[in-house]
C-alpha positions in Angstrom: -20.3 -40.9 -5.8 -22.9 -38.2 -5.2 -21.6 -37.7 -1.6 -18.0 -37.3 -2.9 -19.1 -34.7 -5.5 -20.9 -32.7 -2.8 -17.7 -32.7 -0.6 -15.6 -31.6 -3.5 -18.0 -28.7 -4.2 -18.0 -27.6 -0.6 -14.2 -27.7 -0.4 -13.9 -25.7 -3.6 -16.3 -23.1 -2.2 -14.3 -22.9 1.1 -11.1 -22.3 -0.9 -12.7 -19.2 -2.4 -13.9 -17.8 0.9 -11.8 -15.1 2.6 -9.6 -16.5 5.3 -10.3 -15.1 8.8 -7.0 -13.6 9.7 -7.4 -10.9 12.4 -5.7 -7.5 12.2 -2.8 -7.0 14.7 -4.4 -6.0 18.0 -2.1 -2.9 18.4 -2.9 -1.7 14.9 -6.6 -2.3 15.2 -6.7 -0.5 18.6 -5.0 2.5 17.0 -7.3 2.9 14.0 -9.7 5.9 14.4 -13.4 5.3 14.3 -13.5 7.1 11.0 -11.5 4.3 9.4 -13.9 1.7 8.0 -11.6 0.1 5.4 -8.1 -1.5 5.7 -5.7 -3.0 3.3 -3.8 -5.5 5.4 -0.4 -6.6 4.0 1.6 -9.3 5.8 5.3 -10.2 5.4 6.8 -13.3 6.9 9.7 -11.4 8.4 11.6 -8.1 7.9 13.7 -9.5 5.1 10.8 -10.7 3.0 10.4 -9.1 -0.4 6.9 -10.6 -1.0 3.8 -10.8 1.1 0.0 -11.2 1.1 -2.7 -8.6 1.0 -6.3 -8.9 2.3 -9.0 -6.3 2.3 -11.0 -5.6 5.5 -14.1 -3.6 6.3 -15.5 -2.7 9.7 -19.0 -4.0 10.3 -21.8 -2.1 12.0 -20.9 -4.1 15.1 -17.3 -2.7 15.0 -15.8 -6.0 13.9 -13.1 -6.1 11.2 -14.1 -8.6 8.5 -12.1 -9.8 5.5 -13.9 -9.4 2.2 -11.2 -10.8 -0.1 -9.0 -13.8 -0.4 -5.2 -13.5 -0.3 -3.7 -11.2 -3.0 0.0 -11.7 -3.7 2.1 -8.5 -3.4 5.8 -7.6 -3.8 7.6 -5.4 -1.2 11.0 -3.6 -1.0 14.0 -5.3 -2.4 15.6 -5.1 1.0 12.5 -6.2 2.9 10.5 -4.2 5.4 11.5 -1.4 7.9 9.4 0.5 10.4 7.9 3.6 8.9 6.1 6.8 10.1 2.4 6.6 9.6 -0.9 7.9 11.0 -1.2 7.0 13.8 2.6 6.9 14.3 3.1 3.7 16.2 6.3 3.0 18.1 8.7 0.6 16.4 8.9 -2.9 17.9 12.1 -3.5 19.8 15.0 -4.3 17.4 13.0 -3.3 14.3 15.1 -1.2 11.8 13.7 2.2 10.9 12.7 3.3 7.4 15.2 5.7 5.7 15.4 7.4 2.3 16.8 5.1 -0.3 17.0 2.0 1.9 15.0 -0.2 -0.5 12.6 -1.2 2.3 8.8 -1.1 2.3 7.4 0.6 5.4 5.7 -1.3 8.2 3.0 0.4 10.3 -0.4 2.1 9.7 -0.8 4.6 6.9 -3.6 6.6 5.3 -4.4 6.0 1.6 -4.9 9.5 0.3 -5.4 9.5 -3.4 -5.1 7.5 -6.6 -3.1 8.3 -9.7 -2.6 7.0 -13.2 -1.4 7.7 -16.7 -4.9 8.2 -18.1 -7.9 10.2 -17.3 -9.7 9.3 -14.1 -11.5 6.0 -14.3 -15.2 6.1 -13.4 -14.7 3.4 -10.8 -12.1 5.3 -8.8 -13.6 7.0 -5.8 -10.4 8.4 -4.3 -9.1 11.8 -5.3 -7.2 11.3 -8.6 -4.0 12.7 -10.2 -3.8 12.3 -14.0 0.0 12.0 -14.3 1.9 13.2 -17.3 5.6 13.6 -18.3 5.5 16.8 -16.2 4.7 14.9 -12.9 7.5 13.8 -10.6 7.9 12.3 -7.1 10.4 14.3 -5.2 13.0 12.3 -3.2 15.5 15.1 -2.7 15.6 15.9 1.0 16.8 19.4 0.3 13.6 20.3 -1.6 10.7 21.9 0.1 8.6 19.5 -2.0 10.2 16.4 -0.6 7.8 13.4 -0.5 5.3 15.0 -2.8 4.1 14.6 -6.3 4.6 17.8 -8.3 3.8 19.2 -11.7 6.9 21.0 -13.0 4.8 23.4 -15.0 3.3 24.7 -11.8 6.2 24.3 -9.3 9.5 26.1 -9.2 12.3 23.4 -9.4 14.4 23.2 -6.3 15.3 19.4 -6.6 17.7 17.1 -8.4 17.1 13.6 -9.8 13.3 13.4 -9.3 11.4 10.2 -10.0 9.2 10.4 -13.0 5.5 9.5 -12.6 5.6 8.1 -16.1 8.2 5.4 -15.9 8.9 2.9 -18.7 7.1 -0.4 -18.3 3.9 1.2 -17.0 4.2 0.4 -13.3 2.6 3.7 -12.5 -0.2 3.4 -15.1 -2.4 2.9 -12.0 -1.6 3.4 -8.3 -2.4 5.0 -5.0 -0.5 7.3 -2.6 0.4 5.9 0.8 0.9 8.7 3.4 4.2 7.4 4.8 6.1 10.2 6.5 3.1 12.6 6.4 5.1 15.5 7.8 7.6 15.1 4.9 10.6 15.0 7.2 13.8 14.8 5.0 15.5 11.4 5.2 12.6 9.4 6.6 11.5 8.1 3.2 9.5 9.4 0.3 7.0 8.6 -2.4 5.5 5.3 -1.2 2.8 3.9 -3.4 0.6 1.0 -4.2 1.3 0.3 -7.9 1.5 -2.3 -10.6 4.3 -4.8 -10.3 6.9 -5.1 -13.0 6.7 -8.9 -12.8 5.7 -11.5 -10.1 9.3 -11.9 -9.0 10.6 -8.3 -9.2 10.6 -6.5 -5.8 10.2 -2.7 -5.5 12.3 0.1 -4.2 10.0 0.5 -1.2 6.4 0.4 -2.5 3.8 -2.3 -2.4 3.1 -3.8 -5.9 0.7 -6.3 -7.3 -0.9 -7.4 -10.6 -2.9 -4.7 -12.4 -6.2 -6.6 -12.1 -5.7 -6.9 -8.3 -4.8 -3.3 -8.0 -7.9 -2.3 -10.0 -10.1 -4.4 -7.7 -8.5 -2.7 -4.6 -9.0 0.8 -6.0 -12.6 0.0 -7.0 -13.4 -0.8 -3.4 -11.6 2.0 -1.6 -13.8 4.9 -0.5 -12.4 8.2 0.8 -15.5 8.5 3.0 -14.4 5.4 4.8 -10.9 6.8 5.6 -9.0 3.8 4.3 -5.7 2.7 5.8 -2.8 0.4 4.8 -1.7 -1.8 7.7 1.6 -3.3 6.7 2.9 -5.8 9.2 5.6 -8.4 9.8 4.4 -11.7 11.2 7.7 -12.8 12.8 9.3 -10.2 15.0 12.4 -11.0 17.1 
């Protein structure tokens, strides 16, 4: 009986340990030495609307090590398409490309540049922070010189139509982080990609990566701008 109890405790402990899932070799090889943190999101295939997230840090020996268990995330309502990141990796053969309004989350490697939220900056957030109000909008109008940027309409001359409010009903932007997809802000390649709170565990996004608020808080607590964090978003099955 004692032996069985020990085995059960060991198994329970193992279940809580981070699973060793390596980063994709091509993504790991492309990461600059300044990058010491990675959020790794995997989707089963390019039609998947949900995936798994793990947090990685680079050890002193240069090895990428997971320091979290799997975190469930939601992706675009139309799956995943290849995006433009930093570094800009070539799309795998046959992989569709990310476009504005396609409802796809971007695959690739992307900087995580800043956090945002509906309240004042939490003391546990290390990233640069935008306190969003009803005056803040994400610009998805390709004709605007502010395309793919968050603006304050009190400080910016309006040259856009149908912007996305950064204070949507439901609170999905009460906490989030900016993913530097399409960093040159090229019209039509996709705009305003974020990590944010999901609207429910079965409701996919318009192209962002969403998760439970508690999980997002844990992620943002860990991210450090001095470690040049990246999102690596990948599809496990590629034709």
